[in-house]
C-alpha positions, 0 to 999 in steps of 0.5 A, a space after each residue: 325204704 332200701 333198708 327195709 327191703 334189705 332187711 326183709 329176707 331176714 326178718 320175714 320169720 322173726 315171729 316163728 313159733 318154736 312149738 313142735 308139730 306132731 307127725 302122723 304115725 310113728 315119729 322119725 328117729 331123727 328129730 329136728 327143731 322148729 321150723 324144719 322138724 326133721 334132721 337126717 344125721 343126728 338129733 338137733 332139736 334146737 339151733 344156737 348161734 354164736 353171739 354177734 360179738 364173736 362172729 367176726 372171729 368165728 365166721 368172718 365171711 358171714 360177718 363181712 356180708 352182714 356189714 357190707 349189706 346192712 352197715 351199722 344195722 348188721 348187729 340188730 339184723 343178726 340179733 332180731 332175725 329168725 334163728 333158722 334163717 341166720 343158721 342157714 346163712 352162716 352155714 352157706 357163707 362159711 362153706 362158700 368161703 371154705 372153697 375159695 369164695 371171697 366176700 370182701 366186696 359182696 352183699 346178701 341179695 335174698 334167701 334161696 328157698 326150697 320148694 318143699 313144704 309140709 307138716 315137717 316144715 310147719 307148712 313153710 317154704 324154708 331157705 337152704 341157701 342164699 344169693 350173694 352178689 359181688 363175690 370173687 375167688 371162684 368163677 361165676 357160673 353161666 346164667 340160665 334156667 337149665 345150666 348145671 351148677 358148679 360143685 366144690 368138695 365131695 362131702 358137705 359140697 358147695 353148689 353154685 348156680 346162676 339163674 336166668 336173671 343173672 343172680 347167683 345162689 350158693 347152698 350146701 349139699 351133704 355129698 356131691 353127685 360127682 364124688 365117690 359119695 354118690 350113694 350117700 347123696 342119693 340118700 339125702 335126696 330121697 330123705 328130703 323127698 320122703 319128708 318133703 323138707 330141705 336139708 337141716 342146718 344141723 346136718 350141714 354143720 356135721 358134714 362140713 366139720 367132718 370134712 374140713 373141720 369147719 365151724 360156721 357159728 351154728 351148733 345144736 344146743 341140745 
């Protein structure tokens, strides 16, 4: 039962259809792959993940979290879960480690979901970050519904926040409101609002690579 509980966040969308959903009116310039139909920064119609055999070398933080959480089942989870969920996880783990988070004793708790859903998300609530437990290396923000999040880096910034239950989630923004890139971050927010979808994983990999040459194990196949 415990194993099934741990596996559930990754396996919830294993059977997602990859069929594209036609948008009403004109098609936006930037077309994302299913299930998040629109990317902001470039053309990313299909996400591809590094093979599990190469994950430790490519993204050790993600590899460690998977092994700590799922043990011998880590590879099976990685190979059988939704590509989109894994892409968000790889981006989140790598970006968090790049700002000092140490996951050597940490585990995955659950996805951090966006409340935005529409035809552009194939009507699903999609993750844009993850909750982790047991990390070190950076402070754990105070818990509370109205507490502000901690932010690291200007571009491809990492947001860390602890909710009222005491669980801490990480996600990656394209730009931080505390930086000189405020206008660009506002554009990200407005873009997400306009299309009612979370930031696309393909956008995240562009930002963290441009800012700090960080490879997460995710790429746009097309």
